[in-house]
N, C-alpha and C positions, 0 to 999 in steps of 0.2 A: 671213259669218262674223265675229262679235263678237269683238272683243279686249278683253284685261284694261283694266280703270280703272287710269288712272295718276296721275290726280289723288288728293293726300293724303286730301283729304274727300268722300267720297261724299256725292251730293246726294239727299235722300229723300223723294219725296211719298206722303204717307197718301191714300190715296183710301177716304173713309166714315170720318165724324165721329163714330160714332156711340161707345157703351162701348168696344168692341174699338180702334176706331182713335183714340180719344183716349188709350187707355192704350199703345198704340205708341206715338204721340207722344210721350207722357212718358217712355217708356223710351229712344226715340232721344235725347231732349234731354239725359237725366240720367244714363245707363248704359250707353252704347253707345259704342265708340271708332272713330275715322275714318269719321264721319258726322255729318252733321247734317240736322235737318228743313227742305226748302226750301218746301213747298209741303202745303196741306190741300185736300182736294176733298170735297163734297158736294153733292148736288142742292138741300139745304137752306144755303147761301151764308151765311147768317147764323150756322148753326151751326159752318161748315166756318171763318168769320173769327174766331169766339169761340176755338175750339181754336187757331188759328193766331196768335192774339193771345197765347198763352202763350210762343211761340218765337221769340226776336228774329230777324229777317231772313223768316219763312215769309209766303209769300204765300198767297190763299186763291182757290179757283176753285169754279166750279157744275158743273164736267164735266172728265172725263179729257180729252178733246177740247183745251179750253181750256188746260189745263196742258200737254199736250205741244207746244202749238204756241207756248207762250211759252220752251220751252228752257230749263225751271226744274230739271230733273230728269235722274239718271243712273239710279235706281231707284226703285222703288214697292214699297210695300207696299199690298195689295188687302185692304181689311176690310169692305167693303159685303155685304149679304145674299148668298145663294149664288145667287139665281135669275139676278141682275145677273151673275155671272163671267164669264161664256162671252163677252159682247161685249167687256165691258172686256179679258179676256185676248188674245183674236184681233187689238184694236188693239194690244197693249202688243207682241207678238210681231210682229206687221207693221212696229214703228217699232223693234224690235231693244232693248227695254228688260227689263231683268232684274226679275223679279216676286216677292216673297213673299207667295203668295195663302192667305189663311186657309182654313182647311175649309171645305166642300168645295172642291174644286178647281171642279165645278160639281153642279147637283142630281141630273142622271141619268148613266148610262153613255153615252149615246147623245150627247149636248154634250160629255162629255170624251174622247171618241174625237176628236170634231172638232177640239178644242184640242191633243190630243195630235198629231194629224197635221199641224196648222199649223205646232207647235213643230218637230218632225220636219223640216218642209220647211223651216224657216229655217237648218238646220243647228248650231245651237247649244241647249244645254239653258239655256232662260231661267225657267224656271218651278220655283220649289221650294213646296211644299205644306204649309201650318202643321200639320203633327203635331207639337206641342209635346212631346208625352210621350216621344218617343224623345230627348229631350235631359234628361229629369229623371234625377238622378243615381240614384234606385232603377231605373229601366228599364235605363240602361247598364249598371247591376253585374249584373242579374238577366241579359241579353244577353251578357254575358262568360261567365258562369257557365256558361249552356247552350251557349255554343260550344266551351267549355273541356272538357266532356265529365265534369267534376271530380267529379259525382255520378251519374256515368252519361248513358243516353241519357233526353231529355225524353219522358214517357209522356202528361200533360196537361195543360191549364192553367185554372184557377177564377180568374173575372173578376168583380169588383162594380163596379159602379157606382152611386154615390147622389147625387141633387141634393136641394136640401130642396124646391124647389117649380117650379112651369112658370112660365112669364111668359104675358101675356094673347095668345090666339092661336093657342097652342100646341096641336097635332094629335097625332092617336094615331101618324101615320105618322114624324113629327118625333122621337120614341121612337128609330127606328132611324137616321134621316137625320142627327139632330144629337147624338146621345149614343153609341150603341152605334157608330157609324161609327168611333170612339176606337179600339173594342175589336177591330174587324174591323182596322185597321192595327196594332195592338199584336201581335194574333196573327201578323201578317204579317212583322214586325219580328222579332220573337221566335224564328220560324221558319225564316225565309227560304225560306217556299213559300207558293203562293197557296191561298185558300179555295175549296174547290168546291162546297159545298153549307152551306145556313144553314136552322134550324128554329127559327120562333118559337112559343111555347108561354105561354098565358094562361090564370092559375088564379084565384085570390082575387084581386080588387081590391080597393085602399083605399078606406075610404068619404072620405078627405081628398083623393083624388086630385080635380083640376077635371074640370067636365063633359064628357063623350066620352073622358077618357084612361083606358084600360084601363091601370094602373100597379098592382102591376108588372109586368114580363115576365120568361122566361126564354129565353135565346137559344142554341142549340147550333151550333157550325159543325164542319165537318170539312176538313181540308188537303189538298192532293196526295200529302204524306207521309205521311198518314193519323191525325194526332194529332188528337184530340179536344179542343175547346175550350168552357166554357160561361159564359154572360155572365148575374149577377143585375142587369138594369137598372130602377131604381128611382128616377122623376122626382119625387115627393111624397113623398121622407122626413121632410121638416120639421126634422130637427134638424142640417142642415147638408150639408155636400160631401165624399164619399168615394171614394175610388179604392184598390181592392185589387188585386193580381195574385199567385195562388199558384202553383209549378210544380211538378210533381210528377215525380220522376226515380226511376230504378232505385234508389238508393242514398240519396234523401233526399226533403225537402222546403225549398224556398225561397220565403218571402212577402215582397212590396214593399209599401209603400204607408202603413204607421204615420209616417214621415217623422222629424223630430229636434226634434219641438217639446217643451215642457218636460212633465214629469211632476211633478204636484203633490199632495202628501199633506196634508191639513189637515181639522180639525173634523169627524174619522171618515170622512173620503171620501178616494180617491185618484182621480186623472184626467188626462187631457189633452184642451186644446180641440178642438175641430171646426173645420177650416175654412169660412166661410160661403161659399165659392164658386171655381171653378175658376182665377180670374185670383190668388189669394193661394194657393191651392196650388200651382199650376204656375208662380209668378212667378218662379223661378231659373231654371225650365227656358226659360220665354220668353225671358228674358235671354240665355240662352245660345244659341238658336236665334237670334236677330236678330243677336248678335254674329257668329256662326258663318258666317250667311248674308252678312251684309256682309263680312266677310274673305274669303269665297269671290268674291263679286262681285269685287272688288279684283283678282282673279287670274282672271278671266273663267268661272266656274263656279258650283255650286249645291254646299248643303254639307249636303244631307237629302233627306226624301223627295220625289219628281219627280212630272212630271206623269200618268206610268206608276202611280206608285201611288195617284193621285186618283182615276185611272180604274176601276183595280183595286176601291178600298173602295166607290166608285160602283155597280159591279156586284152587288157584296156588298150594298150598302143595297135595290136593287132587289130581289133577291131576298130579303132580311130583308121588305121590305113584301108583297112576294107571300105570303111565308108566313104574314107576319101577318093579313093577310086569309084567312086559310083552306086554303091550299095546300100544306100540309104540309112535305114537305122538299123543298127548292126547289134547284135546283143552280145554280152562278154562271156567266155565260157571260161569256167571255173572248175577244177575240182572240189571235190568237198574240202575243207578246212581241216587239217591233222591236226589233233588234238595237241601233237609237239610245239603248235604255235599257239594254244590258247592263252 
């Protein structure tokens, strides 16, 4: 059984030195208390070294195993591509090292289930999954309103998720696995219930979408409590990054996502800027997420979505991809929730 970390400053290794990993290195170095970056890992050692050089005292390694053997870390941020997560998570759980794993936990429910079982067998919750929206101020405000019953019962959720464009190598399935996965977690977060079915419909396709991408798509889900939610996912919107959520209650509507940016009126026009991507839109949410995780690791726990949440959203994604391929309304298949994650 892992015990709380007693040292004043947590040694954190960042595994994956790409865009997300480098962003976390900068965050840990300049915005997070009671932690420091002690190691950066990437299969491209020169890239790891380049990121590590920005942080005094950080070492660079070409593999997770080399970093663990050097005994340089107390906790790990895992920011590699999702298909590499299972092996890394199993290694970290076996070593008893707490980890903040960027979504997805793993790319499919079977591998997520293996990770979840390994963690439960360890006797400690070591894995927190990086669904950063749960730490956004607007999301937390809406969650409090839903739980309070201030406007009556929550009846429906309407979600919109727009990206300016898709990167090279992006696939139709990634619309679900990389983008709608956040909406799946948002529905579960807001409702405290599991998603039981997913339906993906494809209508008119943007001429500006990359070859092979059927964009936009409309996703409808239903929860175990009977609530319906729908998602507009548009990954080729061109104009920037937007995420909105509107909750329909018995006695009112609540919408989040407009943010606190300046509204400027000048030369006959009025408007606000649109974020260029998720890193700027959710920058403060990422800061809170990582700080809360660091504080929780010091106490021997986690402070956000668990491996169960990662498994449940992977199961939703599997259903979504099946529906996307023409299977209509697809049931989400989940094992019974272990008491370990209650």
